[in-house]
N, C-alpha and C positions, 0 to 999 in steps of 0.2 A: 311138451315143448310149447304148445299154444292151445288155448281152450278152443272148443268147437265154436263155430260161428252161430250166435243165437238166431232163432227163427225170425225171419223178417228183417234182420240187420245184415247189410252187406259188409264186405271187408273194407269198403271205402268209408262207411260211417264209423267203423271201429278204428280205422287208421287215422282219420282226420278229426276225431272227437276232441282232441286237445289242441287243435290249430286255432288260435285266437286272433281275431281281427278287431279293429276299432269299430267297424260296422258289421253286425251279425250277418247282413245280407251278403257280404263278401265271402264268408264261410260257406253259406248256402250255395253261392255261385261256384266256389271251388269244388264242392262235392259234385255239382252237376257237370262241370267241365271234365273232371276226372272220370266220371261215369261215361260221358260221351266219347272221350278219347279211348277209354278202356274197351268200349264196344266197337270201335273202328280203328284198331291198332294200325299205325303206319299211315293213316289217311291224313289229309290236310284238315285244318280247323273247320273250314266251311263244310266239307263233306262229313266230318264227324258230328258237327252241330245240326246238320240236316236242313235248317231254315235260317233265314236272314236275321231274325230276332235273336236267336241263340248265338249265332255267329258274331253279331255286333256286341252282345253282352260279354262273350269270351274275350274279344279284342279289348273291350273297355276294362275288363278285369286285369288283363296282362299289362295294360298301360297305366293302371291306377297307381298313384304315388304312395298309397297306403298299403300296397302289396309288395312283398319282397320274398326272396327264397327262404328267409328265416321264418316268416309267418306260414308259408306254404308247407314247409317241412317240419315245423315244430311238433305237430301231432305224431308224425312218423318217428321222429327222434324219441319221443316219450314212449311210444309203443315198442320201439326197438329196445329201449332200456328195460321194459317189462319182460320182453322175451329173453334178454340176457340174464336177468335175475331168476327167471324160471328155469333156465338151462343149467346143466351141471358141468363141472370141469372148467378148464382154461378157455378163454375166449381169444381168438385171433382177430386182431384189427389190422386189416390189410389196407395200405395206402398206395395211391398212384395218381398221376396226372394224365389227363387226356385233352385233346384239342378238338374244337368244332370249327370247321372251315366253311366260310360263306363267300358268295360272290355278290357284291353290292356296287351300285353306281356311286354311292357315297360311303366308302368303307370307314371314314373317320367317325361315323355314328356308332360303329361297333368297336373298332380297334384293330390292332395288328397282331400277328403271331410270329412271322419270320419273313425271310426273303426267299424268293423262288426265281429260277432263271427264266427269262423270256427267250424268244427266238433271237438269233444273232442278227445284228443290224447290217447295214450296207458295208461297213468296214470289217465285218466278220467278228465283231466284238460281242461278247455275251453280256447282255444287260439283265438287271434284276428288277423284280416288282415286289411290293409288299403284299403278303398274304393276309386277308381279312379273316378275323375269327375271335373266338373266346377260348379261355382255358378253364378247366374245372379240376380241382383236386379233391378227391373223395376218400372217405374212410369207411370201409364195409366190415361189419362185425360178422364173423362166421364161427361155427363150432369146429372142433378138431376133426369132425367127420365131414366137414365141407358144406354144412347147411347155412345159407346166408340169413342171418337174423335181421338185417337191415342196416341202413346208414346210421352212423353215429356222429359224423362231422362232414362238412362240405364247404368248399371255398371256390368262388368264381372270381375271375379277374380278366382284364384285357390290357393291352399295352397301347398307349397313345402313339408310341414310336418304338419300333423294334431296334434294339441295339445288340448286334451279334456278339457272342462270347469271345470270338477271336479278336474282334476290334477292341473290346473292353480290356483284354489282357495286354494289349500293346500300350495302354495308358496307365493301368493300375494293377496292383497285385491283389487279385480277388480274394486270396486267403487272408488278407489283412482287413477286409471290409467287414464291419459288424454284421452279424446274422440278421439283425433287425432291419437292415437296409437291403436285404436280398429277397428275391422271390422264394428262396429256400426256406424262409421263415414259415411257409405254409405247412411244412412237415411238423414243426414244433406246435403251431397253432392248432392243427387238427388233433395232435396227440393230447394236448391240454383240454380241448373241448370234449373229446370222446372220454377221457378219463373222468372229467367232471360229470358227464352224463351218466356213465356207468356206476360211478360211486365206489368202485372196488378196484383201484388201479393195480394192485398186486396180482389180480386175477388175469389181467390182460397182457398179451404179447403183441406189440406193434411191429408189423412186418413190412419191410420196404425193399426195393431193388437197389442197385448201385448208386442211384441218384440220392438215396436216403443215407448214404455213408457220410454223415455230418457229425462232427465232434460235439457241437452245441446240442444236437439232438440227444446224444448219449448222456450228456450232463443234465439236460432237462428231464430225461426219464428217471435218472437217479434222484433228482430233486423231488419229483412228483411221487416216486415210489412205485413206478410201473416198470414193465419189462419190454425189451426190444429184441428183434432178430432181423439183421440187415445183411444184405449181400455186400461184401467189402469191395471198394473201388480204389481206395488209397492205401498204399503201403506205409503205414504210420510208424513213427519212432516208437521203440519199446525199451523196456528195462531202464537203464541209466541214460538212454539217449544215444548210445554209441552203436546201435544196430536197429534193424527194423523188424516188423512182425514176420516178414518172409524169412529173414535170417534165422529167427528163433524157431519158426515152424519147420525149417529145413532139417533141424536137428532132432525132430520128433519122429519116432519110428511109427510105422503103420500099426494102428490098433484094431482095425477091423476091415472087412470087405463087405460090400453091400451091392446087391443087384437092383437096378432101377429100370423102369420102362421110360423110354423117350420116344418122341414122335419126330420123324425126319421131315424135311421140307416137302417131300412128296406125299406125306400123310401116313407113311408106314410106321408101325410100332416096332421098336427094337429094344433089346435088353442091353444094358451097359453095366459093367462091374467096376465100381469105384473103390479106391483105397481111402479109408477114413483116418484122419489124424485130428486130435484136439488137444488144446492146452490152455490153461489159465495164464494170462499174460498181463503185465503192467503196461498199459498203453498211454503214451504221452500226447498232449494236445499239439497242434501245429506250432511251429517255432514262434510265429508272430502273436500267438494267443496264450503262451504259457504263463503269463502273469495274471491272466483273467480266469483261466480254467484249470482245474486240478487234474492230476493223473488218475486214470481209472483202471481197476483190475477187471478185465473182461475175458470171456472165453472165445477163442478162435477155433473154428471148425473148417477143415479142408477136406473136400471130397473130390478126388481126381481120378480120371480114367487113364490108365497107362497104355492100354492096347485098344485101339479103335479102328474101325474100317476106314478105308481111304476116302469114301464118299461123304464123310461128315467130320466135323471138328470134334475133338474129345470133350467129354463132360468135365467141366472144372467149376466147382462151387466153392467159394471162400466166404464163409459166414462169420459174423461177429455178433456177440450177444452178451448181455449182463446176467443171463441165466447160468447156473452152474451145470456142468456136464461131468459126471463121475463114472460113466460107463459107456461102452459102445452102443448099448441099447438107447441110452439117452441122447447120444449124438445122432443116431439114426432117426429118433423121434423128432429132433429139431430139423433135420433135413426134410422129413415128411411135412412138417408144419410150413416150412418155407415153400415147398412145392404147391401149397394151397394159395400162394400169392396170386396164382393165375386166375383165381375167382374174380378178382377186381377187373381183370382184362375182359372176362366174359360179361360182367355187368356193363362195362363200357360198350362192348360189342352189341348187346341188346339195345342200349340207348340209340346207337347209330343205325343198326340194321332193322331192328324190330319197330322202334318208335320213329325212326328216320328223323332224328333231331337235326341233322345237317340240311334237311330239305325245307326247313321252316323259312318263311318269307318275311318275317318280322324285321323291321328296319333298324331298331336300336338294341344296344346291348342289354338294357334293363328289361325289355320285353322278352328277349330271347332267354335271359336267365330265368325269368319266371316260368316260361314254358318248359325249359329243360328241367327245372325243379319238379314240375308236374310229371314229366317223363320219367324222372328218377323213381317216383312212386310206382308207376306202372312197370318199369323195368325190374325193380326189386320184386314186385309181386309175381311176375312171370318167372324170374329166377328162383324165387322161394318155392313156388308151386312145383316147378320142374324137379328141384333137388329134394323136396319133401316126398314127391312121388317115388324117387329113387331110394331115399333113406328109409321110408316107411310106407311101402306100397299097400300093405294090408290095413293101414289106418282107416278110420271111418271117414267118409267123404265130407262130413260136416266140418272137418278141419279146414277145408278150403272153399267149400261151396255152401250157399244158403239152401234152405229147403225148397224155395222157389226155383233156384237154378237147377237143382237136382231133378225136379219135376219136368222142367223144360227140356233138359238133356234126355230124359227118358222118352219124351214125346217126339222130339226132333230127330234124335239119333237112335235108330232101331238096332237091336242086337243082331249080330251076324249069326249065321247058322251054327258055326263052331264056337260061338262065344256064349258061355252060360251066364245066366243073370242071377245065379244064386249068391255069388259073393260080390255084393255091391260096395266095393272098397274105393279108397281114394284113387288107386291106379285104374280101376274100372271106369270112373268118370273122367279122369285125366285123358284116357284114351279116347273117350267120346269127344272131348274138346278138341283133341288133335285131329279127329276125323272131320271136324267142322272146318279145319284149315288153320288151327293154331289159336 
């Protein structure tokens, strides 16, 4: 999957080797900042940098006009492409959006996310305030076994003024607004960027939740020559336009039963048996866009739980894809691929809980974006090391650690009495890192 780390070369040097700046000193400073934050995960910039000179240099780097998330992540994108080309089989590209919320005295320097309720006023009326923050839409490449190979596309943005969806629908028909004028364009932009980076679009399956159920996205995937697997949200017109997808799927008999594991709200793991139905259907574009977009022949997969315990809702997955499904085994395979969409949620959780991206005190959107881009490198590395340890615990430790790091771990973390030191594997040293506190 990935070559062992050469002696004396850290993962940071390898990952950032192809990040290019107009001034070479910016690249050197980036490596130093990543190393400092990597050694003090979750700490503030002053604590991670340890002294005022390095702290000031870090702040100058983040506010430099010649620095952007594109330059910071360029090397990582290139390295991800190498890992994808070295891996075998299909590559799942999972997309999702997350929000970073901040409290600022001058929120206009960052932007807005949404409205949130305040306390009721003297007249008992509920007032609203604008929530300050940034949005990030990221695409993470993973193998079908769940190993995160790295980011392949990312987009940051903020709103100068939040316009609620409900308010917009009172004035305009959002289905008739061109996709280029919507924030939903991020799904298409990330798909195109990642397909260009990977260079083998037919090998990729772009996976998204119900927010990704966008007809323009389906058409763009067909144009690029790539694949998608999306959880359906819209009951689209089908056939000749006289019925919908739901109408057509209602006539399909159950083709298989499959048992899946689900986690309840209390954290308990339960088993659920779902009925699986699938069919190749001619799907039509929205009525207002039928002159611009063609009809598409897509596969619809329904997995529904008929009997469920009263303490939880039934499992209902309705997926739509341009991949062909010719057997129950292939339908179950697509369900297992969609289940891996949760990996992008884990990545975002590491950003917020491990790196504490929402605790940053930087005052402008540009500086925060640069810092979050650096946190993305660290979050991926944590995620990759964790999953690699699970996927290949017997692999050599040089896959993730340099020779110097291995020697330090041997000196600092002593073997326990019941822990033999004969098998010095990746899992062996990952456990030593865990014993240090993560």
